[in-house]
C-alpha positions in Angstrom: 131.9 67.3 53.1 134.9 67.2 51.2 135.7 64.3 48.7 139.4 63.5 47.3 139.4 61.7 43.9 142.2 60.1 41.9 142.8 57.1 39.6 146.0 55.0 39.1 145.4 52.1 36.9 147.6 49.2 35.0 147.5 45.7 35.2 151.0 43.7 35.4 151.4 40.7 33.4 154.6 39.1 35.2 155.4 37.3 31.9 155.3 40.2 29.6 158.4 41.1 27.9 157.6 45.0 28.4 158.0 47.0 31.4 155.7 49.7 32.5 157.6 53.2 32.4 156.7 57.0 31.7 155.8 56.4 27.8 153.3 53.9 28.7 151.3 56.2 30.8 152.1 59.2 28.4 150.6 57.6 25.6 147.5 56.2 27.3 145.8 58.6 30.1 147.7 60.9 32.5 146.1 64.2 33.8 147.3 66.2 36.8 144.3 66.8 38.5 142.3 67.7 35.4 140.8 64.5 34.0 137.2 66.1 34.7 138.0 68.9 32.4 138.3 66.6 29.4 135.5 64.4 27.8 135.2 61.0 29.8 137.1 57.8 28.7 137.1 54.3 29.8 139.6 55.0 32.3 138.4 58.6 33.6 134.5 57.8 33.4 134.5 57.2 37.0 136.1 60.4 38.3 133.4 62.1 36.3 130.8 60.3 38.0 132.0 61.1 41.4 132.4 64.6 40.6 129.1 64.9 39.3 127.7 63.5 42.6 129.6 65.2 45.3 128.8 68.5 43.6 124.9 67.5 43.1 125.0 67.0 47.0 126.9 70.4 47.3 130.1 68.7 48.8 133.7 70.2 48.1 136.0 68.0 45.5 140.0 67.8 45.4 140.9 65.9 42.1 144.3 64.5 41.8 145.9 62.2 39.2 144.3 60.2 36.7 147.0 57.9 35.5 146.5 54.8 33.0 149.0 52.4 31.3 148.1 49.6 29.0 148.9 46.5 30.6 152.3 44.9 30.3 155.4 43.9 32.6 156.1 45.5 36.1 155.9 49.3 36.3 159.3 50.7 36.8 159.9 51.4 40.5 160.7 55.1 40.1 157.6 55.9 38.0 155.0 54.0 40.6 156.7 56.0 43.4 156.2 59.3 41.6 152.8 58.6 40.5 152.0 57.4 44.2 153.7 60.4 45.6 151.6 63.0 43.4 148.6 61.3 44.8 150.1 61.5 48.6 151.1 65.0 48.3 148.0 66.3 46.8 146.0 64.8 49.3 148.1 66.3 51.9 147.3 69.7 50.6 143.7 69.0 50.3 143.2 67.6 53.9 141.1 67.4 56.1 138.9 65.3 53.8 136.1 63.1 54.5 136.0 60.8 51.5 138.6 59.2 49.2 137.6 57.7 46.0 140.2 55.9 44.0 139.9 54.3 40.5 142.4 51.2 40.7 143.0 48.1 38.8 143.9 45.7 41.8 146.8 43.8 40.0 149.7 46.5 39.6 153.3 45.3 40.6 156.3 47.5 40.4 159.8 46.5 40.9 160.0 46.3 44.7 156.3 46.4 45.3 154.2 43.4 44.8 151.1 45.1 45.9 150.9 48.7 44.3 147.3 49.3 45.3 147.5 48.1 48.9 150.6 50.3 49.2 148.9 53.5 48.0 145.7 52.6 50.2 148.0 52.2 53.2 149.8 55.3 52.6 146.3 57.4 52.3 145.0 55.7 55.6 148.1 57.1 57.5 147.4 60.7 56.1 143.5 60.4 56.5 143.0 57.9 59.3 139.6 58.9 59.6 138.4 59.4 56.3 136.1 56.9 54.3 138.3 55.4 51.9 136.8 53.5 48.7 138.6 51.5 45.7 136.7 50.7 42.2 138.6 47.5 41.1 138.9 45.5 38.1 137.8 42.0 38.7 141.0 40.9 37.5 142.8 41.9 40.6 144.5 40.6 43.6 142.7 41.3 46.8 145.4 41.6 49.2 145.4 42.2 53.1 146.8 45.5 52.8 143.9 46.5 50.5 141.2 44.9 52.7 142.8 46.6 56.1 143.0 49.9 55.0 140.0 50.5 52.6 136.6 51.1 54.0 134.9 49.2 50.8 136.3 48.0 47.6 133.8 47.3 44.3 135.0 45.4 41.6 133.2 45.3 38.0 130.7 42.5 37.6 131.2 41.9 34.1 133.6 40.6 32.0 133.6 42.2 29.3 133.7 45.0 31.8 130.5 46.9 30.7 129.5 48.1 34.0 132.2 50.5 34.9 129.5 53.3 35.2 127.0 51.6 37.6 130.0 50.3 40.0 131.2 53.6 40.0 128.0 55.0 41.2 127.6 52.0 43.9 130.9 52.8 45.4 130.0 56.6 45.7 126.8 55.4 47.4 128.7 53.0 49.8 131.4 55.9 50.5 128.8 58.6 51.1 126.4 56.5 53.2 129.2 55.5 55.4 130.7 59.1 55.5 127.5 60.7 57.0 126.9 57.5 59.2 124.0 55.7 57.8 125.9 52.5 57.3 129.4 51.0 58.7 130.7 48.7 55.9 132.4 45.5 57.0 134.3 43.6 54.4 135.1 39.7 54.4 136.5 37.6 51.7 136.4 33.9 50.9 139.7 32.1 48.8 137.6 30.3 46.0 141.1 28.6 45.3 140.4 28.9 41.2 142.8 30.2 38.5 140.6 30.7 35.1 138.8 33.0 32.8 135.3 33.6 33.8 133.1 35.3 30.9 129.9 36.6 32.1 127.9 36.7 29.1 127.8 33.1 29.0 126.0 30.5 31.6 127.0 29.5 34.1 128.7 32.8 34.8 125.9 34.6 33.5 123.7 33.0 36.5 126.1 33.6 39.1 126.1 37.5 38.3 122.8 37.6 38.3 122.7 35.7 41.7 125.0 38.5 43.2 122.6 41.1 42.0 119.7 39.6 43.5 121.6 38.8 46.6 122.3 42.5 47.2 118.7 43.2 47.6 118.9 40.9 51.1 118.8 43.5 54.2 122.4 44.1 55.7 124.1 43.2 52.4 125.8 46.4 50.9 127.8 45.1 47.9 128.9 41.5 46.4 131.9 41.4 44.1 133.8 38.7 42.7 137.4 39.1 42.1 138.4 36.9 39.0 142.2 37.4 39.9 144.6 38.0 37.1 146.2 34.8 36.1 149.4 36.1 34.7 150.2 38.3 37.5 152.8 36.1 39.3 151.8 37.0 43.1 150.8 35.3 46.1 147.2 36.3 46.0 146.5 35.4 42.2 143.1 33.7 42.0 139.5 34.0 42.5 138.2 35.6 45.7 134.7 36.3 46.6 134.1 39.7 48.6 131.0 40.4 50.5 130.4 43.9 52.3 127.7 44.2 55.0 126.3 46.8 57.4 128.4 46.4 60.6 127.6 42.4 60.2 131.1 40.5 60.0 129.1 37.3 60.5 126.7 37.9 57.7 129.6 39.1 55.6 131.7 36.0 56.3 128.8 33.7 55.8 128.0 35.2 52.2 131.6 35.1 51.0 131.9 31.6 51.8 128.7 30.6 50.6 129.0 32.2 47.1 132.7 31.3 46.9 131.9 27.6 47.6 129.0 27.7 45.1 131.5 29.5 42.4 133.8 26.6 43.0 131.1 23.9 42.4 130.4 25.4 39.1 134.3 25.3 38.0 133.9 22.6 35.4 131.3 24.5 33.3 133.5 27.7 33.5 136.0 26.8 30.9 135.3 28.0 27.9 136.3 25.8 24.6 139.6 27.2 23.2 140.5 25.1 20.1 143.9 25.4 18.5 144.6 27.5 15.5 144.2 24.8 12.8 141.0 23.4 14.8 139.4 27.1 14.9 140.2 27.8 11.2 138.5 24.6 10.1 135.4 25.5 12.2 135.5 29.0 10.7 135.7 27.7 7.4 132.9 25.0 8.1 130.4 27.6 9.2 129.5 29.1 5.8 127.4 32.0 6.8 130.1 35.0 8.2 131.4 36.6 9.5 132.9 34.3 12.1 134.7 36.1 14.9 138.2 34.8 15.8 139.6 35.8 19.0 143.4 35.8 19.4 143.2 35.7 23.3 147.0 35.0 23.7 148.2 38.3 22.1 145.4 40.5 24.0 147.3 43.9 24.6 144.8 44.1 27.4 146.3 41.3 29.2 150.0 42.5 28.9 150.7 40.8 25.5 152.6 43.0 23.1 149.9 42.8 20.4 152.2 42.1 17.7 152.0 38.1 17.2 151.8 36.8 13.9 150.5 32.9 14.6 147.1 33.1 13.4 147.7 35.4 10.4 150.6 33.2 9.5 148.3 30.1 9.4 145.7 32.1 7.7 147.9 33.1 4.8 149.3 29.5 4.5 145.9 28.2 3.8 145.0 30.9 1.2 141.9 32.1 2.8 140.3 35.4 1.6 137.5 37.5 3.1 139.4 38.1 6.2 139.9 41.0 8.4 142.4 40.9 11.0 144.0 43.3 13.8 144.9 45.3 15.6 148.5 44.6 15.3 150.6 47.0 17.1 153.6 48.0 14.9 155.0 51.5 14.9 157.9 50.8 12.6 155.7 49.0 10.0 153.2 52.1 10.3 156.1 54.6 9.8 157.0 52.8 6.7 153.4 52.7 5.1 153.0 56.5 6.0 156.2 57.0 4.1 155.0 55.3 1.1 151.5 56.9 1.1 148.1 55.7 0.3 147.7 53.6 -2.5 151.3 52.5 -2.3 152.1 48.8 -3.0 155.3 47.7 -1.1 157.0 44.7 0.6 156.4 45.1 4.3 157.8 43.0 7.3 155.0 43.0 9.7 154.8 41.8 13.4 157.0 39.3 15.3 159.3 42.3 17.0 158.9 41.7 20.6 160.1 38.5 21.4 159.6 34.5 21.0 155.9 34.8 21.9 155.2 37.2 19.2 156.0 34.7 16.5 158.0 35.2 13.4 158.1 38.4 11.4 156.0 38.0 8.1 157.4 39.8 5.3 154.2 40.5 2.9 153.6 42.5 -0.3 150.8 44.9 0.9 148.7 47.8 -0.6 148.1 50.9 2.0 144.2 51.2 1.1 144.2 53.9 4.0 146.2 56.0 6.8 144.5 57.9 9.5 145.3 59.4 12.7 143.1 60.1 15.7 140.9 57.1 15.4 138.9 55.9 18.5 136.9 52.9 19.3 134.2 52.3 21.8 134.2 50.0 24.8 130.8 50.4 26.0 129.8 54.1 26.0 133.3 55.5 26.6 135.9 55.8 23.7 139.5 54.6 23.4 142.5 55.8 21.3 143.6 54.1 18.5 146.5 56.5 17.6 147.6 56.3 14.1 146.4 53.4 11.8 146.7 51.9 8.6 144.4 49.6 6.6 146.4 47.1 4.4 145.7 44.5 2.0 147.6 41.4 1.0 145.6 39.0 -1.2 142.1 38.6 0.3 143.1 39.7 3.8 142.5 43.1 5.4 145.4 43.8 8.0 145.1 46.9 10.5 148.1 48.3 12.1 148.5 51.0 14.6 151.1 52.8 16.8 149.0 52.8 20.1 149.0 49.7 21.7 145.6 48.5 22.8 143.4 45.3 22.1 140.4 45.4 19.6 137.2 46.3 21.4 134.7 47.4 18.8 133.9 47.0 15.1 134.8 50.8 15.0 138.5 49.6 15.0 138.0 48.6 11.5 135.0 50.4 10.1 136.7 53.8 11.4 139.2 53.1 8.3 136.4 52.3 6.2 136.5 48.3 6.1 133.2 47.0 5.6 132.6 43.7 8.0 129.5 42.2 7.0 131.0 40.9 3.7 133.7 39.0 5.3 133.9 35.7 6.3 136.3 35.8 9.0 137.1 38.6 11.8 140.4 38.2 13.7 140.4 40.1 16.9 143.3 40.4 19.4 141.3 40.4 22.6 140.4 37.9 25.1 136.8 38.6 25.9 136.3 42.3 26.0 135.6 42.3 22.0 132.4 40.6 22.9 130.3 43.4 23.8 131.1 45.1 20.4 131.4 42.0 18.2 128.9 39.5 19.3 125.6 41.3 17.7 127.5 40.9 14.1 128.9 37.4 14.5 127.5 34.3 13.1 129.9 32.6 15.6 132.7 33.5 18.1 135.6 31.1 18.7 138.2 32.0 21.4 141.6 30.6 19.8 144.2 29.0 21.9 146.9 30.6 20.3 150.7 30.8 21.4 151.6 34.1 23.2 152.1 36.1 26.4 148.8 35.0 28.1 147.9 31.7 26.6 144.9 30.1 28.6 146.7 27.1 30.0 145.8 27.9 33.7 147.1 24.6 35.2 150.6 25.4 33.9 151.5 29.1 34.4 155.0 29.1 35.4 154.4 30.9 38.6 157.3 31.1 41.1 155.2 33.1 43.8 151.9 31.4 43.7 151.4 28.2 45.5 150.2 25.4 43.6 147.1 25.0 45.5 144.4 25.9 42.9 142.1 24.4 40.5 142.6 23.2 37.6 146.4 22.9 38.8 144.6 20.3 41.0 141.1 18.8 41.1 140.1 19.7 44.8 142.3 22.3 46.5 140.1 22.3 49.5 140.5 18.3 50.1 
């Protein structure tokens, strides 16, 4: 047996002011067939698992590109085509292969191609018509016909935050391996839930729904169940939640499971929306909490959803209130970081911070700051895997600590602060630029978590996202799109 592995991962925010080009991939992850020769990261972990499992079976492994870019606007067309073609050319050289396993996102859009994953899988199917093709997806994906028609099996992470990447990679390997040796014949069916919203799995009712999927997978004949939440800020005809069922050679069972579970999800819709108070209400709640730290999530400036990561709305309100014992980050501001590096640790200087990428970043803040610490090569954890932070600076203005960095990423873990020496236990408020992935790392130390409806590139107003390509037949745009 011979297995071919590759990864091409980014999430496209159609409303982001920043295109995704070569620099975005270069500063994140790009390996030309060598990812498994380096320590595993969040984005390369599945390839390590697939190689290990294949070699344990005595199978030959052909490894191709592994590329990731932090979510932003559409990928520049020549960049996408070059990355796609590298995978396709490597596959041609590796042929014949029995299995192709791909690490994907599922919501990648390029100039001239609104379904990059479907396009890639379709090209792979032309080259390897008899191979088992498996795709590992982020649940914030658009399940398209091209993906479903050309893949053998698609598996999405079940958890949001995505702390189950490794078990889902293992699941996909088993699905593909069993199909390749003739033990199973996977059949996929989907159901359009006609919903667009965030679905946070640590909280009910989503916690119970994910547990139901895991329980239902033990039913004979069911191979895998995945919920594609959809990515709300991707302007795509298939944006929205879809239930995916994979059965062993039983299309009727797959269709019935997808429909039943999808309808069940829709029935839960009013319980899914988490409270998102505005900035002033959130700060009132945080100050009334008493014991800390209270974690405030700046959900609309989440780099992991395509936002710049330099919005100042929440920080401006905190400064206006004269609050102290506050830490906030990560602010993506390479220009400010360079100025701080020139000044050096211990320096006090006037600094213009944030608000650089456009109106949805807010106004720049002119602050007098002290450079408490400078560092390079820091990382933070997401699950058990590391995420690089690049260069970073800990700044202090009054009673507020601010972390800025030059590698755009969301705030996953307390290590984004503690790695610079900031103690969180004595803080009243910790502000993180993240929509939900922070939850796994910060929930254990938080006295309260508040998701704040800040202005920004991914504001959680699902009924009023300005789509041009997505039909308005979804909840909460309309109360019952099935009527």
